[in-house]
C-alpha positions, 0 to 999 in steps of 0.5 A: 641536678647539681643546682637542685641539690645545692638549693635543697642543701641551702634550704635544709641549712635554713630550716636547721638554723630556724630549728636551733633558734627555736630551741634556744628561745624555748630553753630561755623561756623554760629557764625564766619560768623555772626562775620565776617559779622559785622566786615568786611568793604570793604573800609573805606570812608576816604581811598576811598578819596585817589585820592583827599586827599592822600599824593601821589595825593596832596603833592608829586605832589606839591613838584615835581613841586614846591620844588624838594629839599623837594621831595628828602628829603621826598623820598630820591630820586629826581623826575627824579630818582623816575620816572625812578624807577616807569617806570622800575618797572611798568611791574613787579608791575602793577596789573589789575583793577577788578569789585570791585576796581581799582589797586593801581598805581605803582607810589603810591606803589613806593612812599610808599616803598621809604618813609618807607625805608627813615624813618622806619615809622610804616605801620599804620603811612603810612596808614594815610599819603597815605590812603592805608590800613596797611595790603596792605602796609605790602605786597606791601613794600616787593613786591616793594623791591623785584622788585627793586632787580630784576630790578637793582641788577645785574647792580649796585651790580656787583662784578668784575670778570675780571682782568681789573675791579679789576685793576680799583678799585685798581687804585682808592684806589691808587689815592684817598687814596695812598694805593696800590693793594687794591681791596676793604674794607670789614666790616659787620654791625648788622641790628636790627630785631624783634625776629623771631617766631618759636625759632629763638631767639637762632640764631638771638640774638647777643652779643650786646643784641638784635636780628639782621641779618648781612649785610656784604659788600665789598666797593670800593674807591667811597663808592659803594658796590661791593659785599654783604652778607645779612641774616646771624643770628646776633649770627654769627661773621664777621669771621664766615660769611666771612669764609662761603661766596661765595666770599672768596671761589671763591678767594681761588679757584682763580675763580675771575680773581684777578690780579697777584702779581706785584711790588708796585709803585717805587719798584721791589718786586711782591706783591699780590693784597688784600682786607683790613679788621679789626681785625675780619678777618684772615690775609691772603696774599689776606686780610690785616689788621692792626697790634695789637695796643699794643707796636707798633713801628713807622713803624707799626703805619704808616702802620696802619694809611695808611691802615685805610685811605683806610678802612675808605671807608667801614665805610662811605659807611655804614654810608651814607647808614643808613643815607639815609635809616633810616629804617635800624636804626629801629627794622625791624618787618618783617620776616627775609626773608623779611628783607633781601629783604628790606636791599638789596633794600636799597643797590641797591638804594644806589649804584644807587645814588652813580653812578648817583649822586656821589656828593650827600651826600658827605657832610656826608663823612669823609674828610681831611683838607689841613694838612690831619687831619681827619674831621669826616663826619656828618653821625658820629653825627647820630645813626649808625649801630652796628659793629660786633666786637666780634671775636669768631673764632681763626683767625691764620695768614698765614706765607706768609701773615705775611711776606707780611705785614712786607714788606708793613710796611717797604715799606710805611716807605721808600722813595718809599712808604711814604707820607710827612705827615704820621709821623706827623699823628701818633705821 
């Protein structure tokens, strides 16, 4: 009997403990429900007056009708381009109205996103401008950026895959910068981000002292990005990112249909086509870079000058990209995957503007006067994206690449390849 009584007592205590736990959980849940009921507001009154007083309903309509220059300054695209973007993204972004509220117009979503890309304003600032809750803005900015990428990227960031496409790019470099067989200029930049949650600091903290991800791009003679690699942690160097990139692997595997070697103008020796880069990259027959700046001969200085004129396009492309979309100059607070979408959307819009309106922002570009002296572009007066110039890998040049660069050095100082002003520019 004593044993049965003890077992019954233990069983009763167990049930009692479970009842206490259930009561605690119920009380906690009841308090949460009460707190939530007190705090929740379905829609604030001033947000509900969006269609009457919001920027999209009032100011943008005025600018569209009365001052297209200010409209373009506000959103970085003109009214015609804005409407095209809205029309093309509508199937991807349009939501259905519900019994509780009407869906946001696609035009409003695009306007908020373009304003964010143009300025990097906080979501709270945009909330007061457009009368849309900041948590809604945080979602729709990424959604619109992903829609821009899905709709436009394949058309406007199109890496050449045919010989004729590469030859067209090379001809533009020859015509505009008098440097031959160039397939594009390569470089990378840091885009600052907030330290990622979950231990990302180790990988995203760069040697310049802030967290970032890297945008690497190959740019043609008209400042358009023909290939981009976005998302590598800021701790990586240019060489590390390039060495693991799909473009480099395709070039090595000869999958890109790059034209076969042929003579330079006024010459008879076959020279491969190549990319131009800076000292962060390894010298290869398909990637040329300048000579070291120590104890250079006149011919080496001339070669570096001629190469730098062609490589300047990638510096300018990054400059006008950041000048147009100044969110890239702020510290982006989104998760890294969302930052990638924002950067790619900026690149897409940049290329669209270079294709549709090539004269736009040319005042920002570097120019040369009648004597070929460099006139720095206005983009250099502003804050710019940070370079990735910390060379961490040992980039040993290949023997064939060294011989090729020596041949190019002699060619550009010979009557066959020289231009009249080059010696004057390197004295």
